[in-house]
N, C-alpha and C positions, 0 to 999 in steps of 0.2 A: 285541841285534838283529843278525841275520846279514844282511849286505848283499851282494848278488851283482850283478855287471855282466856281462851276457850278450852274446854275439855278438862276441867279441874276434877280430879278424882281423889286427891289426898289433901289434908289440911295444911301440911307443910308447904305445898305448892301455892295454895291460896294465900298464905301469910307472906311467902316470898314475893309473890306477884304484887301484893299491896305495898310491901316495903320498897319495892322497886318503882312504884308510882302508877300501877295500873288503875284504871278508872272503873273497869267492869270485869266480872268473872262469869264464865259460861259453864253451865252444867248440862250434860247431855242426857236426855230422856228417851233416846232412840235405842231400843234393846239390842239391835245388831251391832251397834258401835262398840269398839273396844274401850271407849271412854264413858260408857253407860253408867249412870248412878241412879239409885232409887230416890224418890222424893225425901225419904227420911234421911238418907245419907247426904243429900245435897243440903238439907237444913242444918245438919251437923257441921258440914264443911264450911258453910257460910255464916255460922253463928257469930254474932258480934263483930262482923267485918263491915266496914263502912265503904261499900262499893255498890255499883249497879249490879244486881244479881239477875242473870239472864238464863232462862231455860230454853234449851234447844229441842224442838219438836218436829217430827216428820209425819205429815198426813194424819194428825190427831184431830179428834172432834173438839169443838169449842168447850164442851162440858169436861172432857178429860184434861185439856189444857188448864182450865180454871181450877179444877180439883188439884192437879199437881202443883200449880203455882201457889195456891193457898197452903198446901201441905208443906212445901219447901220454903215458903217465905220469900218468893221471888218478886222482882220488880217488872221484868220485861219478858214477853214470850217471843222468842226468835223462831219463826215458823217456816218450814218448807211445806208446800202443798197449795191446794187451790181454794181452800175454805177461807172465809173472812173471820176475823176474831174481834168483833166490835167491842167486847167487854173487857179487853185486856190491852195494856200498853204493848204494842206489837212492833217488832222489827221483822219485816218480810224478807226471807232469805231466798235468793235466786241464784241458780247455777248458770254462769255465762258460758254458752257453748260456741257462739260465733260473733263476728263483728256487727251483725245486724240486730243484736240484742236490744230489746225494749222492755222497760219496766212494766210489770203487770198493773192493771188498775186495782188500786186498794187505797181508798180515801182514808181508811182508819189507821193505816200504818204510820208510825212515827218516823221510821227510817227504813231504808232498803239495804240489806247486806248482800253484796255481790261476791260470789264465790266462784273459783275455778271449777269447771265441769269435770266430773268423773262419773262414768256410767254405773259404778259399783257402790259408791258411798255418797252420803250427804254430809259434806264438810269433813275437815280433817284429812283430806287427801294430799295436801301440799301442792296442788296444781294451780299455778298462776294463770291469769288471763291478760289480755291486752288492756292495761289499766286506763288508757286514754278513752276507752269506751265509757267510762264512768264520768268523765269530765263534762260538766255542764248539764248533767241530768237534773230535773227540776225538784228533787227531794234531798233530804239528808241521806248521804251515801256512806256506808261502811265497807271498806275493802277487806277481803279475806282471800285466802288461797295462796299458799306458797310464800307467805311473807316471813321474813326474819330481818335481823339487823343489816344484812348485806344488801337488801333491796327495798326496804320500807321507805327510805328517803326518796328514791326514784319513783316509787309508786305514789307517794304523796304529791310529789312535784307534777307528775303526769295527770293524776286524777282529781286533785284538790278535794279529797273526801272530808266528811265530818268526822269519821273515825276509821280505825284500822283494827284488825282482829288477827291473832296468830294462834296456831295450835301445833300441828305436827312438826313444823320446822324448828320448833323450840323445845322439842322433847328428846329425852334419852331413850324412851320406849313409849308405846301408846298409853297415854294417860298419866305419864310421869314426866314432869318438866325438868329440863336442864336449867338450873337457876341462873347460870352465867349467860346462856343464850337468851333466856327470857329477859333478864335485866338489860342486856345490850339492846334487844328489840325495843323494849319500853323506852329506854333513854333515847335511842335513835328516833323513834316516832315522835316523842315530845320535842326533841331538838329541831325536827323538821316542820313543826306546826306552822301553818301560814296564817 
């Protein structure tokens, strides 16, 4: 089970996530987000950390994604939007609005991150969706949206995902993680791995 902690804005949180067993860290490059960091800041936060380093992008051009990924030293581009990103290791992010959700066509995507729908924000809204929608989809699936230690085991059981992702439900304030909540989430997710 791949476990990602998203919205890292301070080094202390990155180190605590790794100490608790996280596999991936997410850095948000969407300026309206309260968890936004610059590429230089992300590079500093992730320096010497052995994790999958993921950049979160919303409707950015492939050239901008490539530039930021190189500047920040990232491994994966998690992208919201309609453009394809054939030159980057990509996790396509999708907001699940209804039970008739279908994955978009994207042969280049390594995985699809399914997030709860919010009309106002891309990720970090803490909105779950009906996890069973994800079960049996024909690609690697990462569940996100409203996950914490109280529900991640149920989510994994219902969806059988490749990975899980948490952000707002494990924070004490936007961009600052509650280390106890984060640790409980990571341990619960790994204990539920199938």
